[in-house]
N, C-alpha and C positions, 0 to 999 in steps of 0.2 A: 918177634916178627908176626906171630899169629895175632897177638893182641893189636898190633898195628893194622893188620889187614881187617880185623874185625871192626876196628874203629872207622876205617875207610868205608866199609860196607854200610855201616850205620849212617855214616855221613851222606852216602849216595842215596840211600833208600828211605831216609827219614826227612826228606825235604818237604816243606809245607808249600803247596801250590794253591794260590788264591784264585778261585774262579769268579769272574765278574758277576756280580749279582744283578739279575734282570728284575726290574720292578714289575710287579704284577699290575696289569691294567686296572685302573680304577673302576669300580662297579658303579654303573649308572642307575640311579633310582628313577623309576617311572611311576608317577602318581596316577593310579587308576581310579576313575570315578565309579562309584557304585552304579550298577545297572538299574536304570529307571524301570525297565520292563520287569525285572526280577522283584524289585521292591513293590511294584504295583500288583504283581501276581500274588506275593505273600500277603499283602493287605486284603485283596479280594478273597483269598482263601480263608483268612481269619474272620471274615464277615459272617456273623451268625444269622443275619436276616437281611432283607432288602434295605432296611433303614441304615444299617451299618455300612453296607456296600455303597449306598448313596453318599454317606458321609465321607468315606474314603475317596470316592470319585471327586467330590467337591474339594477336598484337601489337595488332591493330585492336580486339579485344574489350576490351582494357584502357583504351582511350581513350573519353572521353565524346563523345556525338554530340548536336548541337543538334536541336530539333524540326523546324526548317525543312530540315535536311539529311537527315532520315531517309528520306524517299521516294526521293531520288536514290540513297542508299546501298543501299536495298532493290532498286532496279532493277539496279544493278551486281551485287549478289549473285545475283539471279535469273538474270542473263545468264550469269554464270560457272557457276551451278548446272547449266544445261542443257548446257554444254560439258564439265563435269567428269565423269570416269569413275570416279574413286576414291570409294569409299563413305564413307571417313572425312572427306574434304573436304566432300562433300555433307551429311553429318551435322552438321558444324560450321556450315555455312551455314544449315541449318535451325534450329540452336540460336541463331545470331545473329539470325535473323528473329524468333524468340520474344523475345529481349532487346530488340530495337529496337521491337517493338510496345508494350512497356511504357514507352517514353519519354514523360515528362510533356509534355503539350501537343500530342502527335501523335495523330491519329485514324487507326486502322489499317484503316478501311473501304475505303481505296483499294487495299489489297494483298490483300484477301480473294480476289478472283477469281484472281489470279496464284498464290497459295498453294494454292488448290484445284486449279488446273490441274497443278501439279507432282505431285499424287498419282496422276494417271492413268498416267504413264509410269514411275513409280518401282518398281523391282524389289526393292530392299533393304528387308527388314522393319524393321531398326533405323532407317533414314532415314524410313521411312513412319511409324513410331511418333513420331519427333521432329516430323515435319510435322503430325501430328494434335495433338501437344502445342502447337505454334505456333497452330493453329486454336483450341485451347481458350483460349489467352491472348487471342487476338483477340476471341473471343466474350465473354470476361469483361470486356474493355475496352469492348465495345459492348452494354451491357445493354438499351438503349432501341431497338434495331433488330430488330424481329421477323423481317424478311426474312433478315437475316444469320443469325439464330438458327435459322430453319427450314432454311436451306441447310446449316448445319453439322450439324444433326441428321440430315438426309438423308445427308450424307457419312459420318457415324458409323455409321448403319445399313447403309450399303453395304459398309463394311469390317469389319463384325462377323464375317464368315465367314472372315477371314484365318486362316491356319494358325499364325501367330506369336502367342504369348500377349501380348507387349507391345503389339501393334496392337489386339488385342481389349480390353486394359486401358484404353488411351487412348480407344477408342470408348465404352466404358462410362462412363468419367470424363466424356467430353463429354456423354453423355446425362444423367448425374446433375447436372451443373452448368448445363446449358442446356435440358433437357427440360421440357415443360409437361404436366401431368397432364390426361388426357381430350382432349388435342389429337391428332387422328389423324395417324399417320405412315405414309407409303407405304414399306413395307419390301419391296422387290422381291427381296431375297436374304436368306438366313439359314436355319439349320437349324430345323426344327420349325414352319415357318410356310407358309402358302399363298402362291402367287405373287400378287403384287399385293394382298396382304391389308392392310387398314387396321387398325392396332392402336395402342394408347396406349403411352407410354414405359414405364410400370411393367411391362406384360406383356412387352415386349421385354427389359427388364433381368432380369426373373425367369426368363426362359428360360435364362439363363446361370448360374443357381444350381446347375445340374447339369453344368456344363462339366467336361471331363476334366482341366483344369489347375487346381490349387488357387489359383494366383495370380489366375486369371480369376474363380473363384468369390468370392474375397475382394473383388476389384474390383467385382463385381456387387452384393455386399452393401453396400459402401461407397457405391456410386452411389445405391442406394435410400435409404441414410441421408442422403446429400447432398440428395435430393429432400425428405426430411422436414425437414432443417435450413432449407431454403428456404421452408418454410411449406406444403408440399403434403401432403395427407392420404394416407397409404399404405393400399392396399386390404387388407381383412381376410383375403382369400384367400391373402395372402403368409405368413400365420402358420404354416400347416402346413409349407410349404417351409422356413421359417426354423428350425422345430423339428427337422426332419430333418437340417439342417446342424449341429446341436449335437453330433451323433455323427460328424462328419467326421474324417478321419485327420490333418488339418493344423491346427495350433493357430491360425494366422491366420484360418482360416475359422471355427473355433469361437468365437474372440474376437469377430469381427464378427457372428456369429449371435447371441451373447448380447446384444449391443447392439440387434440388430434385434428380438429377442423382447421386450426391455424396452420399446422404442418402441411396439410394437403393444399391449402390455399397458397402456400409458398412454393410447393412443388409444381402445381398446375394452375398458375394464375390466369392464363389466357384461355383455358378450356371453357367450352360452352356447356351450360347445364340448363335443363328446362325448368320452368316455374310450374309447380303442381297446379292442375285444373285449368291450364291455359295453354295457349300456343306460343307464349313468349319464351325467349331464351336470353340468359345474361351470362357474363363472365363468372367463372367460379370464385374468383377472389372477391367480386362484389357480392355474390350470394353468401359467401362465408362471412363477409363483413357485416351483412345485415343480420345473420343468425347470431353472431357473437355480440352484436349490439343489443339484440333482444335479451341476452343473458345478463346485461348490466342491470336489469330489473329483476333478477333472480331472487328467490326467497332467502338464500344463504349469502351472508356477507362475504364469505371466503370465495365463493364463485363469482360474486360481483367484482371483487378485487382482481381476480385473475382475468376476467373478461375485459375489464378496463385496461389492465396492463397489456393484454394481447392486442387490443385495438391500436395501441400506439405503435406497434411494429408492423402494421399492415399498410405499407407506404405505396402499394401499387393499386389501391382502390380508386375508382372513378370519382371525380370531383363532386358530382351531384349526390352520390351516396355519402360522401364525406360531409357535405354541408347539411344533409338531412339529420345528422346526429346533433345538430344545434337547434332544431325546431321540432317541437312536439307534434305539430300538425303535419300531415302527409303532404309533401310538395306535389304539384301537378306533374313534375318530371318523372315521378316514380309511380304514376298511375297509368294503366293501359287505357288509351283513348282510341275510339274508332275515328277513322278519317272522315272528312266531309263526303267523300265519294261513297264510302260504305253506308253512311247515313242516308244519302240520296237514293242509293240502290234499294235500301230497305223500305224507304217511303214509297218509291215507285212500285215495288212489288206488292205493297199493301193496297194500292189503288186510291189512296187518299191524297188530296191536294189542298193547299191553303185557299180558303175563300176570301181572306182578307178582312172578314168581319171581326175576328177576335185577335187581340193583340198578342203577338208572339206565339200564335198557335202552331207555327211551323218550327219553333225552336226544338233543338234535339232533346228528346225525352229519354235519354240514356240513363238507366239506373245502374249504379256501380255497386258491386258487392265487394266491400273492402277486404274480405277474407280470400277472395279468389283472383282478383285482378291486380293487386298491388305487386310491384316489383320488389318491395321490401316489406317485412311484417310491420304491422301498425305498432306493435309493442317495441320495435327497434327505433322508432322515431324519437328524436331528442335523447339519444343514449347518453351523451355527455352531459346534457342538462340534468337527467336523472342522476348521473354519477356525481355531479357537483353539488347536488342537493341531498345526497344520501345522508342517512342518520349516522353512519359509521365513518369516522374521520379517515380510516384506512382506505375506504372506497374513494373518498374525496381526493386524497393524496394521489391515489393511482390514476384517477381521472385527470387530474392536473398534469401529471407526468406524461400521460398518453397524449393530451392536447399539445404538450410541448414537442413531442417527437413528430407528430403529424404537421404541426405548424412550421417547424423548421424546414420541412421539405415542400411546403406549399404556401407561398406568400399570400395568396388570396384567402386561404383558410385562416392564416394568422390574423388577417384584418377582421375576419368575421368572428373569431373567438376572443377578440381583445376584450369586449365588454364582459364576457363571462369570467375571464381571468381577473379582471379588475374587481369584479364583485367579490371574488374570493379573498380579497384583502381584508374584508370585514368578517371573516370566519372567526368562530369563537375559540378555535384551537390554534395555539401559536405555531405549531409545526406546519399546519395547513397554510397559514398566512406566509410563513417563511418560504415554503416551497413554491407558493404562487409568485412571490417576488423573484425567486431564482428563475422560474420558468419564463416570466415576462422579460427578464434580463437576457435569456438565451435567444428569444425571438425578437429582440429589440431592433434588429437590422431591418425587419420587414414591416414595422409599424410606426405610426406617428400619432402621438396622443392628442386628443381634443381637450378643450378646456374643462369640460365636465368630467372626463375620465381622469385628467390630471388632478382635479379637485378631490376625487375619491382616493387616488393614490397618495396624495400628500397628507390626507387625514391620518395615515398610518404613522406619521412622524411623531404623533403624540403617544405612541405605544411605549410602555414602560420597559420593554425588552430592548436591551442594547443591540442584540443580534438582529432584531427586526429593523431597527433604525439604520444600522450600518448597511444591511442588505438593501434597504430602500435608497440610501445614498449611492450605492454602487449601481442600482438600477437607473437612477437619474443621470449617472455619468454617461450611459450609453443609449439613452432614449432621446428621440427627436420629438420636439413639440411644434405646434403649428403657428402660433401667433406670439406677438410680443407680450400680450396679456398673460400668456402662459409663463413666460420668463419672469415677469413681475410677480405672479402668484407663487411660483416656485421659490424665488428669492425671499419673498416675505415669509413663507412657511419655514424655510431653512433658517432664517434669522430667529424666528420664534423658537425653533428647535434648539438653536445655539444658546438662547437665553434661558431656556428651561433645563437643558442638559449641557452644562459647560464642558463636560468631558468629551462631547462629540466634536470638539473644535477642529481637530485635524481631519476628521472624516467629512465634515461640512465644507471645509476649505478645498479639499480634494474634489468633492462633488462639484463645487462651483467652478473649479478650474476646467473640468471637462464640459460643463454646461456652456461656459463662455466660448471655449474653442469650437464647439459644435454649432453654435448659433450666433456667429458674429453679426450677421445682418439684422437679427432680432434685438441684439443688445444695443446696436448703434443708436436707435431712436430714444433709448432710455438713459444714455450716458449723462446728459445734463441733469436729469432728475436724480439719478443714482449718486452723482458726485456733488449735488447741491450747488451747481455753478449757475451764474447769472451773466447775461451779456453786458450789463452795465454796472452792476454793483459787485463789490468784493464780498465774498462770503467768508465766515470764520473757518479757520483751518481745523479739521477734525482731529480728534485724539488718536495717535497711532497705537496706543495701548488698547484700543477698543477692538475686540475680536470681530464684532459685526462690521466695522469699517474695513478691516483687513479682508473680510469675506467679500465685500463689495468690490474692493480693489482687485482681488484675485479674479473675480468674474470679468471685470472690465479689461484688465491687462491681457488676459488670455484671449478675449474677443478681439483686442486691438492687434494681435499678432497677424490675423488674417484680414484685417480691415485697415488699410493704410490711412484712411481719412479720419479715423477716430482720435489719434493723438492731438489733432488740432483743437479738439474740444476740452483738452486737459488744462487745468490752471497750473500756476507755478508750483504750488505746494504739492500737486499731484506728481509732478516730475521728481520732486525731492523724495516723496514717499515711494516712488518706483525704485529709485536708487537704493533706498534703505531696504525695501523688501527684496530686491534683487540680490542683496548681500545676505540677508537673514533667512529668507525663504526661497532660495534659488530653485528648489524642486517644484515650487508652485507658481512662480512668476517667470514667464519666458523672456528670452532676450528680444528687445524691440529696437528697431531703427527709428530713433526719434529725430524728426526734422530739425536742423539747425543746432543740434547738440553734439558735443564731442562723445565719441564712443569710448566709454571708460573701460568696458570689459572686452578683453581679447577673445573671449568665448562667444561674443555676440556675432562676430563676423565669420568665425570658423568653429564649427561644431566638431570637437575632437572625437567624441564618441560615436559619430555617425559615419556610415559608409563602410562597405565591405573592404575597400582598399586599405583603410587605416587599420582595420583589424588584422588583415593579412600581413601588413608591414610590421605591426606590433608582434605578431607571432614569429615572424622572421627575426626580429630583433631579439626576442626571448631565446630563440634557438641559437643565435649567434653568441649571445652572452654565455650560454651553457658550454658551447664549444670552446669559447675563449678561456673559460675557467679550467677546462681539461688540460691546459698546457702549463699549469702551475708546478708540475713535477720538475720542469726544466728551469725553474726560477729559484733564487735564493729566498730565505725565509722573509726578509723585509719586502721584497718584490711580490711574493705570493700573497702576503697579508694586504698590501696596497691593492692588488688586483681584486681580491675578494671584497675588500671594503667598497671599492668603486662599483663592482658588479651588484652588490647588495643594495647600494643606494639607487642604482639605475632600475633595478627590479621593483623596488618599493615605489619609485616614481611612476613606473609603467603601470603598476596596479592601481594607482590613483587616477591615471588618465584613461585607462581602458578597463571599464567595469567588466567586460566580457572575459578578460584575462586576469582579473584581480586574484582569483583563487590560485591559478597556476603560478603567477608571479610571486605571490606571498609564499607559496609552498617552496619554490626554488630559493627564495631569499632566506627562509628559515633553515633549509638544508645547508646552504652555503655558510650561514652563521654558525652552524654546528662545526663545519670544517674549519672555520676561522678560529673558533675557540679551541679546537683540538690542536691546531698548529701553534697557537700561542702557548698552550700548556706544555708542548713538547719542545720548547726552545732549547738550544744547545747549552746555554749557560746554567740552566736550572738543574740539569742532570750531571754536570761536571763538578759541582761544588758539593761539599759535605752538607748533611741535613741541618746541623745547627747554624750554618752560615746562610741558609736560604729559607728561613722559616716563613717569611712574608711571601716569597714566590710559591712556596709549597701551599700556603693557604689559598693563593690565587688559583693555582692549578686545581685544588680540591673544589673550589667554587665553580670553576669552568666545567669540571666533570659533572657536577650536579646540575648545572644549567643545561648541559648537552642532553642529559637524561630527560629533563623537563621538556626540552624542545622536541625530542623524539616522540614523546607522548602527544604533544600538540600535532606533530606531523601525522601521527597514526589515527588519532581520534577526532581531530578538528576538520579534516578534509574528507570529502566523499568522492567516489569515482576512481579510487586508487586500484591499480592492478597488482598482481602478486609480485611483480618485479620491484615496484616502488616500495611495497611492504617489506620485501627482503632487504632493500637498501636501508630502510629505516631501522630495522632490527640489527643490521650490520653496524650502523653508527652507534646504536645503543650498546652493542657488544664492545665497541672500541672505548666507549665511556666507562663501562664496567671494568675493562682491563686497566684503564688509567686509574680508576679508584683503587683497584687491587694493588697496583704498583705504589701508589702514594701511601696506602695502608702499610705496606711492607717497609717503606722508608721511615715511617714515623713511629711504628709500634715494634716493640722487641719481643712480645709474647709470641710463642710458636703455635699454640693450639688454635687461637682465632685465625691465624694465617693459613693453617692447614685446612680448616673448614671453608675458608673463603676460596682457596684454590680448588677444592673439590666442587664447590658450588659453581665456580666459573667454568670448569671443565664440563659439568653437566649442562650448562647453558650452551656451550659450544656444540655439544652433541645434539641437543634439542634443536639448535639452529640448523644443523646439517640434515636432520630428519625432516624438519618442516619445510625447508627451502631447497630440497634436493634438486628439483627441476631448474632452479635459478642459479645454481652454483657455476655452470659454465659461463654465465654473464658476469661473474665476480672474479674474473682472472686477475692475478697479481694484487689481490686485495688482502686486507688483514686476515679475514677468516680463511681465505684460500691458503695462505701460508701457515696458519695455525693447523689446518686439517692435514697438511703435509707433515707437520711435526707432532701430530697427535700421539703416535706410539711413544715418542720420547717424552712428551709432556705427561703422559699417564704414569710413567715410572720414575720421573725425576723428583728431587726434593723441592720443597716450596721456594727456597731461595733461588735455586737454579731456574725454576719455572718463571719467577718474576723477572729474572734477567732476560730470559728468552722473550717474554711478553714485551719488555721494554724495547728490545732491539727490533722485534717484528713490528711493533706499533710505529716506531719512527721510520721504518723502511717501507711500510705499506703505501700503496698508491691511492689516489683519489678515485672513487667509483663514480663514473660519469652517470648523471641522472638523465633518464629518458622519460619525457612526460607522456601520460596517456591522452586519449582524445579529449575527454572532458574531465575537468577537476574543479571542484567548487569548495570554497571554504565556508564553514559554518560561522554565522555572525548573528548578532542580535542588536536591536535598537530599542531603547526604552523611550516610549512616547510620553507616558505619564508615570511619575511626576517629571516635570520639565527641569526642576532645579533652579528656576528663575525667580521664584517668589521669595521676598524678604520677610513675609509674615510667618512667624513660627507656628507650627502645629502644636497647640497647647493641650495638655491633658494632665490629669491628676496622677501623681507618682503612685506606683503600686497597681494602677489599673492599666488597661490597654487602650490603644487607639488604632483604628484601621487605616492603613495607607493603601490607596488604590494603585495597582501596578498595571500598566498597559504597555506591551512590548511586541515587536514583530520579530519573528525568527525566520532565518533563511538557511536552507540546506542543512538542517539539523535532523539527524537520524534518531528516531524514537524519543521525541522530546518529553513525552509523559514520564519517562523513567530517568532521563539524562539531565534535564534542565532544573536548576535550583536557583533560589533567590538568596543572596547574601546581604545581611545588614551589618554594617561595621559602625560601632559607636565610638565616640571620641576617647573613651577610657580604654580602648583596645578590645572590648568585648566584641565577639563576632557571632551572629546567629545565622544559621543556614536553614531555610524553609523549603520544603518540597511541595510545590503546588499540586492541587488535585487534578486528576486526569480530565475532569469536566471543565477545567479552566482553559484548556487548549482548543482552539478552533483551527480549521484548515481551509483558508480562503482560496488556495490555489496549489498547484503542484510545487513541491519543495518549499512551500511557505506555510508558516504557522503563526497563530496569534495567541498570545498569552494575556488573559484578562483575569486578574486575581486580586486578592487583598492580603496584605502582610500586617500582622498585629505587632505593634511596638509597645514596649514597656521598659521603664527604667526608674531608678530612684530619683529623688528631687534634685534639680540643678538650680544654681543661683542665677544663671543667665542662659539665653538660648544658644544652642550650638548645632553644628551640622553633623548629620549622619550620612554615610555613603551606602547607596543601594546599587547593586549590580547583579547580573545574571551569570551563573556558573554552569559549565558543562561537566558533569560527573562522568568518570570513566573507570573501568576496571579491566586490568590486563587479563583477568580470567575469562573474559568474554571473547578474547581474540583467538586466532587460530592456533596459537602456540600451545595453550593448555588443552584445547580440544584435540589437537594432534597427539599429545602425550596420553590423554585418556583413551583415545582410539587405539594407540599402540599397546596399551595394557591388555586389551582383550585378545590381541593376536599372540603375544608371547610375554611372559613375565620375566624373562631372563635378560639381564643387561640393560633394562630400561630405567633411566634415572627418574626420580620423582619430578613431576612438573614444577615449573617455577611458581613460587608463591605469588598469589594475586596481589598486584599493586593497584591500589585505589587512590584516586586523587581528583582534583577539580582543575578546570582550565577557565580563566576569565573569558566570558563570551561577549560581554558588552562593556562599554565605558561606564565608569561609576557616575551616578547622579547624586548630587548633594541636596539634602532636604533639611530645612531648619525645624527643630522640634524644641519644645520647652516643657519638661515634666515639672509640674507645680507641686509644692508640698500640700498634703491633704489638710483640709480645714478640720479644726477640732471643735 
């Protein structure tokens, strides 16, 4: 029994109780960065001499410093500053203080007192100037702190009496950047002021206009200009001091004084100022104009350039002062003359009267002193004449541009300066000639060329520079001429140009189009002579392949549009030629209403592209088409496909009819084409059959996914004016295409490892999409990506096979995202002008050598063409060469328009017979330049946890123009 009880006791008290094990919290590791201030302190303590300390400081300057470490670093630097005796080391420390104050996220108000305290004991002028520069940086970083600003102004005023020019310069710069007008400043020290005087900043700065050092005088003028740039009104009393500085010995002072005089002339144009040594008074803007005109004859070419540019912006000057700049002799209007009453009074007071014995003995014997009685300085007369004849081409260009600005605002002045601008067409520098042509083009609305002037202008057509010739063609497009002889002369010279430079064909035709439309009444008397018609005899029919004859027809037909009597002078073959040119060169030949002839062209009677009403109706049609497409969710697959097909066709036709909406219509059509390809790839029968039974359909779906990807890159890089919402929709479609590719890969491949990596990459792209377009996600309700983000926790933990099934279901159930167009959207396009591809004569060259093919193309709405546009040459044997044109081959004739004029070198082995090569322009793109990768790189700096690597850059090219075929014939080399 005892044994039994003992057994029960052991059973009761020997039970094993398991206490649930509590997991210890995981220890978090925090990566602490080494202290910059401690490292710097150690380095400076190790320095054995000043040279070592300077080397450590130079090494430290190359390393970035975080905002939270800046204050500690500054303390270490200031501590070493007080110990250091070498000026170069203290100078470097002061420079580092300036750099550290600019650190983003750091507020330098905590180091203002310490920096100001270092000034009191500093003996080196260079270090003192650098410390003041540091204070300037600090004051610029703290614009909202009036206390700091006031202290810095007081420090600047205190050190203005320093003997070193650099210190005075920095003090004046401080006053210019931080000073407040009309705010009293206690200036206890300084030349020319009373002790304890209270003065405003402008008065203090103006005292240094007469400083002995020219660098200080320049700094004072620049400080005053800085006050003006900050929105403070300069006092008018500064004007006299600024005018005196125009005759300074140093060009920097004179240059700044020119700018100061111009500023005051714009602030007080109608103020009256006296003329020295006379009782006359004139407007301040006229007086300033005369003084700046005098500076066009300055000894320094840089001052002359600035003076000439400044004259062009003085649009309020009086006309007689303006016209004086074109005449080197002083006009009588600008000389002070005594009235007849004053002369008679003086004669009466002298007691002398005319006896009549001597001829004109009573004529006024007034002696004029040109230095005292002129309203404008004699040196200012003919300022633009001097500028246009200057030895430096920079001055001549500045004078031409100034003439342009003044002539645009004064038609009378434009007529008077016409001869001078035309003479500049003969300048020896091409840049000056080109600028003169552009200037005359800008003022062409105010002028009419005479025959002698036109003769000088047309002489430039023999210039070897293509840019010069084309600029002159554009000038003739917008210039009015006076007589029919001028039309005849212009046509003759243009035909000579066409004969000498056949590549100018399109430019000459375009020029004659505008000449004819601007001068129909002058062309009318010349029609019989130009078309070689005779009232009695039949004349031979000219050759339609002759570019010169086409040029004449373009001139005549454009003149006939505004002259209804002209078609009666046409012969029968002229009407046939009109019908031919209307088809082949419709952009050069206008629609005409020819009497007694059937209207063949429907566009003759109704101009589809004109009128604001047609554009508005087209916009309404475009919006209705997009709204109609949004209903395809309610249709079966065949009906949805038909609706998309019809809508894409309508949008393409709309883009052809309405050029203003071509970009928007093509963009919408491309987007709907992506949706159509996606619907076809997700058909029911494709996904219900086993993979071996639908290999053909599988290949079709794979091609559709690849085509959708290509179309999305076109949507993103080929169109400009897109907003973030459109970019989000494009990336959404691209994500759908990548999901389709992943599903197809899972169906056709059995390996597991590639599938796992593809799934991980796809999830990273979904996450990147969410971070990049977080603001646009509310607009993507019930879309593919919206449903994916809801399932994201499940997708991150499931197996690849399950993930693919979820993607397949989500992709088929997701809705169409409705496209909303921005205000303006334009598609990039290019047109190759040369070569035309019409010649049957092959371009022959020896095999193994090269031949140059001239390329002339126009680009519209292309962003950064110097880096993006390339030329592709495709040979018959399949070889393809891509050439990157030089940046200098691109011109910009207008906004959103570029011109590419380059040469492509061709080479190949010998051929037995001629064959065609294809030349086209490509638009290169890289997805690394878009916002997706930049967003990923930006996120890395914020936090390195959980951020997937950015998407690998996808590079490719998009066809930008239609291919042009060129015959070539590589000949075997002779032995």
